[in-house]
C-alpha positions in Angstrom: 23.9 -12.1 -12.7 25.1 -15.8 -12.6 27.4 -17.7 -14.6 26.6 -21.4 -15.8 28.3 -24.1 -17.7 26.2 -25.3 -20.8 27.0 -28.7 -22.1 26.0 -29.3 -25.7 26.1 -32.7 -27.4 25.3 -33.2 -31.0 25.0 -36.6 -32.8 24.1 -37.5 -36.3 22.9 -41.2 -37.0 24.5 -40.7 -40.4 27.9 -40.1 -38.7 29.7 -37.6 -36.7 29.4 -36.0 -33.2 30.6 -33.4 -31.2 30.3 -32.3 -27.5 31.2 -28.8 -26.4 31.1 -27.1 -22.9 30.2 -23.4 -23.0 30.2 -20.7 -20.4 27.3 -18.4 -20.2 26.0 -15.4 -18.0 22.6 -14.1 -17.4 21.9 -10.4 -17.1 22.1 -9.0 -13.5 18.8 -7.7 -12.1 18.8 -3.9 -12.4 19.7 -1.8 -9.3 18.9 1.7 -8.6 22.1 4.0 -8.3 23.6 4.7 -5.1 25.5 7.9 -4.1 23.9 9.9 -7.0 22.0 13.0 -6.4 18.4 13.0 -4.9 16.4 15.9 -6.6 12.8 17.2 -5.7 10.1 17.8 -8.2 6.6 19.4 -8.0 4.2 20.1 -10.7 4.7 23.4 -12.5 6.1 25.3 -15.6 9.7 26.0 -14.8 12.1 27.2 -12.1 13.5 25.8 -8.8 16.9 24.4 -7.9 15.8 20.8 -7.1 16.0 21.0 -3.3 13.4 20.0 -1.0 12.9 23.8 -0.1 12.9 24.8 -3.8 12.0 21.8 -6.0 12.1 21.8 -9.7 8.8 22.9 -11.2 7.6 20.4 -13.6 9.5 17.5 -15.4 10.4 19.5 -18.4 12.4 21.8 -16.1 14.0 18.8 -14.0 15.2 17.1 -17.1 17.2 20.2 -18.2 19.4 19.2 -15.1 19.4 15.5 -15.3 22.6 13.3 -15.2 23.1 9.6 -15.1 22.8 8.5 -11.4 20.1 11.0 -10.5 17.0 10.3 -8.6 14.1 12.6 -9.2 11.6 12.4 -6.4 8.1 13.4 -7.7 5.9 14.9 -5.1 1.9 14.7 -5.1 0.1 16.4 -7.8 -1.0 16.2 -11.5 1.8 16.4 -14.1 1.0 17.4 -17.7 2.6 17.0 -21.1 5.0 19.7 -22.5 6.2 18.4 -25.9 4.5 19.1 -29.2 2.3 15.9 -28.9 1.0 16.8 -25.4 3.0 14.0 -23.9 5.5 13.9 -21.0 8.8 13.2 -22.9 11.9 11.6 -21.2 14.9 11.8 -23.5 17.8 12.4 -21.5 19.7 8.8 -21.2 21.2 7.5 -18.1 24.2 4.9 -18.6 24.4 1.0 -18.1 25.4 1.4 -14.6 23.8 4.5 -13.5 20.2 5.0 -14.3 18.2 8.1 -14.1 15.4 7.5 -11.8 12.0 9.1 -11.8 9.9 7.9 -9.0 7.1 9.0 -6.7 8.5 10.6 -3.3 7.5 8.7 -0.2 3.6 8.7 0.3 3.2 10.9 -2.6 0.3 10.6 -5.2 1.8 11.3 -8.5 -0.4 11.6 -11.5 0.6 11.8 -15.1 -2.4 13.3 -16.8 -0.8 13.0 -20.3 0.8 10.0 -21.9 4.5 9.2 -21.3 7.0 9.0 -24.1 10.3 7.2 -23.5 13.0 8.3 -25.9 16.2 7.3 -24.1 17.9 4.3 -22.5 18.8 3.5 -18.9 15.8 5.1 -17.2 13.8 3.9 -14.2 10.1 4.8 -13.9 8.4 4.0 -10.6 5.3 4.5 -8.5 3.6 6.9 -11.0 -0.3 6.7 -12.1 -0.4 7.3 -15.9 -4.1 8.4 -16.3 -6.2 8.4 -19.3 -9.7 9.7 -19.5 -12.8 7.5 -19.9 -14.5 10.0 -21.9 -11.7 10.8 -24.2 -10.1 8.2 -26.9 -6.7 8.1 -25.1 -4.9 5.4 -27.3 -1.4 5.1 -25.7 -0.3 5.3 -22.1 3.4 4.8 -22.6 5.2 4.6 -26.0 8.7 4.9 -27.4 11.0 6.9 -29.7 14.7 5.7 -30.7 14.5 2.2 -29.6 15.5 2.8 -26.0 17.5 0.1 -24.2 17.5 -1.1 -20.6 14.5 0.7 -19.2 12.6 -0.3 -15.9 8.9 0.3 -15.6 8.2 -0.7 -12.1 5.1 -0.3 -9.7 3.2 2.0 -11.8 -0.5 2.2 -12.6 -2.1 2.7 -16.1 -5.9 3.3 -16.5 -8.2 4.1 -19.3 -5.7 3.6 -22.1 -6.4 1.4 -25.4 -2.6 0.5 -25.4 -1.1 1.0 -21.9 2.5 0.1 -22.7 3.7 -0.1 -26.3 7.1 -0.2 -27.7 5.9 1.2 -30.9 9.3 2.8 -31.9 11.3 -0.2 -30.7 13.2 -0.8 -27.4 15.4 -3.9 -25.9 16.1 -5.3 -22.5 13.1 -3.7 -20.6 12.1 -4.8 -17.2 8.3 -4.3 -16.8 7.3 -5.3 -13.4 4.8 -4.9 -10.7 2.5 -2.6 -12.7 -1.3 -2.5 -12.6 -3.0 -2.0 -15.7 -6.7 -1.4 -16.2 -7.4 -1.0 -20.0 -9.8 1.1 -21.8 -13.5 0.5 -23.1 -14.0 1.4 -26.8 -15.8 4.7 -26.7 -17.7 3.7 -29.9 -19.3 0.8 -28.2 -21.4 0.3 -25.1 -19.7 -0.1 -21.9 -19.3 -3.6 -21.0 -17.0 -6.7 -21.4 -17.5 -7.1 -25.2 -16.0 -3.5 -25.8 -12.7 -3.9 -24.1 -9.9 -3.5 -26.8 -6.3 -3.0 -27.2 -3.3 -4.3 -25.5 -2.0 -4.2 -21.9 1.7 -4.5 -22.7 2.6 -4.6 -26.6 6.4 -5.3 -27.0 6.0 -4.7 -30.7 8.3 -7.4 -32.0 11.4 -6.5 -29.8 13.6 -8.6 -27.7 15.4 -9.2 -24.3 12.5 -8.3 -22.2 11.3 -9.5 -18.6 7.6 -8.9 -18.1 6.8 -10.0 -14.6 4.4 -9.7 -11.7 2.0 -7.4 -13.6 -1.8 -7.2 -13.1 -3.7 -6.7 -16.4 -7.3 -6.5 -17.1 -10.1 -4.8 -19.3 -8.0 -5.0 -22.5 -8.1 -7.4 -25.7 -4.7 -9.0 -25.2 -2.7 -9.0 -22.0 0.8 -9.3 -23.2 1.6 -9.3 -27.0 4.4 -9.7 -29.5 7.8 -10.5 -28.0 10.3 -11.1 -30.8 12.9 -13.3 -29.0 14.6 -14.1 -25.7 11.8 -12.7 -23.5 10.6 -14.1 -19.9 6.9 -13.5 -19.1 6.1 -14.8 -15.6 4.1 -14.4 -12.6 1.4 -12.0 -14.2 -2.3 -11.9 -13.2 -4.3 -11.5 -16.5 -7.9 -11.5 -16.3 -11.2 -10.2 -17.9 -9.8 -9.9 -21.4 -11.8 -10.1 -24.5 -9.1 -11.9 -26.8 -6.0 -13.6 -25.7 -4.0 -13.8 -22.4 -0.6 -13.7 -24.1 0.2 -13.7 -27.7 3.9 -14.2 -28.7 2.6 -14.1 -32.4 5.2 -13.8 -35.0 8.0 -14.5 -32.4 11.3 -16.3 -32.9 13.4 -18.2 -30.4 13.5 -18.7 -26.7 10.3 -17.1 -25.6 9.6 -18.4 -22.1 6.2 -18.0 -20.5 5.8 -19.4 -17.0 3.9 -19.3 -13.7 1.2 -17.0 -15.0 -2.5 -17.0 -14.1 -5.0 -16.2 -16.8 -8.5 -16.1 -15.9 -12.0 -15.4 -17.8 -10.5 -14.7 -21.4 -12.9 -14.6 -24.2 -11.0 -16.3 -26.9 -7.6 -18.0 -25.9 -5.0 -18.1 -23.3 -2.1 -18.4 -25.6 -1.8 -17.8 -29.1 0.5 -19.4 -31.8 -0.5 -17.3 -34.8 2.1 -17.8 -36.2 5.3 -19.1 -34.6 8.2 -17.8 -37.0 10.5 -20.2 -35.0 11.0 -22.1 -31.7 11.6 -23.2 -29.3 9.0 -21.6 -26.9 8.3 -22.8 -23.3 5.2 -22.6 -21.4 5.7 -24.0 -17.7 3.4 -24.0 -14.6 0.7 -21.6 -16.0 -2.9 -21.8 -14.7 -5.5 -21.1 -17.4 -9.2 -20.8 -16.7 -11.5 -21.0 -18.8 -11.4 -19.5 -22.3 -14.5 -19.6 -24.4 -12.7 -20.8 -27.6 -9.9 -22.6 -26.6 -6.8 -22.7 -24.1 -4.4 -22.5 -27.1 -4.9 -20.7 -30.4 -3.0 -23.0 -32.7 -2.4 -21.5 -36.3 1.1 -22.2 -37.4 3.7 -23.9 -35.1 7.2 -24.7 -34.5 8.7 -26.4 -31.4 7.0 -25.8 -28.0 7.5 -27.4 -24.6 4.3 -27.5 -22.5 5.0 -28.7 -19.1 3.0 -28.5 -15.7 0.1 -26.3 -17.0 -3.4 -26.4 -16.1 -5.6 -25.9 -19.1 -9.3 -25.4 -18.4 -11.4 -24.6 -21.5 -15.1 -23.9 -21.3 -16.0 -26.3 -24.0 -12.9 -28.1 -25.2 -9.6 -27.8 -23.3 -7.9 -28.1 -26.7 -9.9 -26.8 -29.6 -9.4 -27.7 -33.3 -6.4 -26.3 -35.2 -7.2 -23.9 -38.1 -6.5 -24.1 -40.9 -6.4 -28.0 -41.3 -3.2 -27.8 -43.2 -1.0 -27.0 -40.1 0.4 -29.7 -37.7 -0.7 -28.0 -34.7 0.2 -29.5 -31.5 2.2 -32.5 -33.2 5.1 -30.2 -33.1 4.7 -29.8 -29.2 6.3 -31.8 -26.3 3.4 -31.8 -23.8 4.0 -33.5 -20.5 2.8 -33.1 -16.9 -0.1 -31.1 -17.9 -3.8 -31.2 -16.9 -6.5 -30.6 -19.6 -10.1 -30.0 -18.5 -13.3 -29.3 -20.4 -15.5 -27.3 -18.0 -18.7 -27.7 -19.9 -18.2 -31.5 -20.6 -16.7 -31.1 -24.3 -13.7 -32.9 -25.8 -10.5 -32.8 -23.6 -8.8 -32.4 -27.1 -10.2 -31.8 -30.5 -7.6 -31.7 -33.2 -7.7 -31.7 -37.0 -4.3 -31.3 -38.6 -5.2 -32.3 -42.0 -3.0 -35.3 -43.2 -0.2 -34.7 -40.7 1.0 -37.4 -38.6 3.1 -37.7 -35.4 6.8 -37.4 -36.2 10.3 -36.8 -34.5 8.9 -33.4 -33.1 5.9 -35.1 -31.4 6.0 -35.9 -27.8 2.6 -36.1 -26.1 2.6 -38.0 -23.1 2.1 -38.1 -19.2 -0.8 -35.6 -19.3 -4.1 -35.6 -17.3 -7.5 -35.3 -18.8 -11.0 -34.5 -17.5 -14.0 -34.5 -20.0 -16.7 -34.5 -17.4 -19.9 -36.3 -18.7 -19.1 -36.0 -22.2 -19.6 -39.1 -24.5 -16.2 -38.8 -26.1 -12.9 -38.0 -24.6 -11.0 -37.1 -27.7 -11.7 -36.0 -31.3 -8.6 -36.6 -33.4 -8.4 -36.1 -37.2 -12.2 -36.7 -37.4 -12.4 -39.8 -35.3 -14.1 -39.7 -31.9 -12.7 -41.9 -28.9 -14.9 -42.5 -26.0 -12.0 -43.3 -23.7 -8.4 -41.9 -23.4 -7.2 -45.6 -23.6 -9.2 -45.8 -27.0 -7.2 -42.7 -28.3 -3.7 -44.1 -27.1 -4.1 -47.4 -28.8 -5.2 -45.7 -32.0 -2.5 -43.1 -32.0 0.4 -44.1 -29.9 0.0 -41.0 -28.0 -0.6 -40.4 -24.3 0.2 -44.0 -23.4 0.9 -42.8 -19.9 -1.9 -40.4 -19.9 -4.6 -40.7 -17.2 -8.2 -39.6 -16.6 -8.6 -37.2 -13.6 -11.9 -35.7 -11.9 -12.3 -32.1 -11.3 -14.8 -33.0 -8.6 -12.2 -34.8 -6.3 -9.0 -33.4 -7.4 -8.8 -29.9 -6.5 -8.7 -27.8 -3.5 -10.8 -25.0 -5.4 -12.5 -25.3 -8.7 -15.1 -22.5 -9.4 -16.1 -21.7 -13.0 -19.9 -20.7 -12.5 -20.4 -19.7 -16.1 -18.9 -19.1 -19.3 -16.8 -15.9 -20.2 -17.5 -13.0 -19.8 -19.0 -13.9 -16.8 -16.7 -13.1 -13.7 -15.0 -15.9 -12.0 -13.0 -15.9 -8.5 -9.2 -15.8 -8.4 -8.1 -19.2 -7.1 -5.5 -21.8 -7.0 -6.6 -24.9 -8.7 -4.1 -27.0 -6.7 -4.4 -30.7 -6.0 -5.7 -32.5 -3.1 -3.8 -35.4 -1.4 -5.2 -38.6 -2.9 -5.9 -37.4 -6.2 -4.5 -39.5 -9.1 -2.5 -36.7 -10.6 -0.3 -36.5 -7.5 3.0 -38.3 -8.4 1.7 -39.1 -11.9 4.1 -37.1 -14.0 7.6 -37.7 -15.6 10.9 -36.2 -14.6 12.0 -33.2 -17.1 15.5 -32.1 -16.7 16.1 -28.6 -15.2 12.3 -28.1 -14.6 10.8 -30.2 -11.9 13.7 -32.0 -10.0 12.5 -30.5 -6.8 9.3 -32.6 -6.7 8.1 -34.2 -3.4 6.8 -37.8 -3.3 7.7 -40.6 -5.8 7.3 -38.6 -8.9 6.4 -35.2 -10.1 2.7 -34.1 -9.9 0.6 -33.1 -12.8 -0.3 -29.4 -13.2 1.3 -26.2 -11.9 1.3 -26.8 -8.3 3.4 -29.5 -6.4 1.6 -30.8 -3.3 3.3 -29.4 -0.4 5.3 -26.6 -2.1 4.5 -23.0 -1.5 2.1 -21.3 -3.9 3.2 -18.6 -6.3 2.2 -15.0 -6.0 0.7 -13.3 -9.1 0.7 -9.7 -10.0 2.3 -6.9 -8.1 4.0 -7.9 -5.0 3.2 -5.0 -2.6 1.1 -2.0 -1.9 2.8 0.7 -4.2 0.5 3.7 -4.1 -0.9 6.0 -1.5 -3.9 7.3 -3.5 -6.3 4.3 -2.6 -4.9 2.1 -5.4 -3.5 -1.3 -4.0 -3.5 -4.9 -4.8 -6.2 -7.2 -3.6 
């Protein structure tokens, strides 16, 4: 809801330049309606007037009376589907300034025992447990019809679904926040970490979303497939069998910042492929994927800034296939790259590609433990970071750090899928990663000390909160 001036300056060494100042506005944060009707709902199959004394019986009955600005207070109980597919269908829209709100009443334990289908825009869903069944192949928890716009999914719980939230028939400008998602095991495989599949939140190549403060586990991929102009931040993603966040096939302005990703089997972030950049990855903590922190397949322009990338073997693994330039299209600064199992800090093979105008790799910190070689780059092994810098011209201001002396907490007892504790891998005073970074406009001007610190956490600053921000359920489900 803020207005900004944006200065754009373009110059061409072959001649010609221009400067423009534009005015832009960000979307306001969604607000619940005020002054509308507050109507009551209990489980049932029709009837009631919506008062506290005579609530509507069932969501189907309540929806017959819904108008923009209404708030439906759902009282404790188990609600079942009523459309032909056995789903709970919400297809009456609100308006851009008056949502229709479906929320749990105060202290109510509300369970949807069938999947939810959103088929209208300007709806607000809050405080509901959408429950699958561990002994039934429940594929979807929430999905869409008719590409609904401007929907708020806040403070809900999804359990035992293969795909918990999926915009399979489109959608735009959703706010998906403060939800807890515990995915499904594949019923055709033995119970255990290797069998978890599906997606926590699958945006299905749609745009304009904010996905924030969610807690996602026991899926293959945590958050997937934004198309463009999407913010993904402050999510707690852990115990997943494939990737933490995969914006695969995305276009411009995908921003992934201040997420904590722990104990993923393959990769934290996926670039498979990037259809167009820029993408931004800022102040994320990643520990410790089994394959690599980044899945680099086909890349465009990316900014990596102030991330902590801990890989089990290599912090950055080899690109595949070798024909792609990989990280050579990236700007990487103020990151920390650590091999937890004493492998290469970076292993990169981009075929015959060389650094070019897109390449800016400098001011990062590295720890390769007791490994003989720090880097393997284009088939050549380099024992020290200085050897690598002299040979390539990259990371000329990069430094070696030590996990043993730099962090307030660094506990990775075994490779995934063995569990690891939630932790903040914050810097200790005296670590050489403190004040070792470079100033990046509009990203880190608020640093303490003489220069920005490396990694996601500036010494002396408040640590971020990941996952849902408060207790949202009265049925025993709460955040740790």
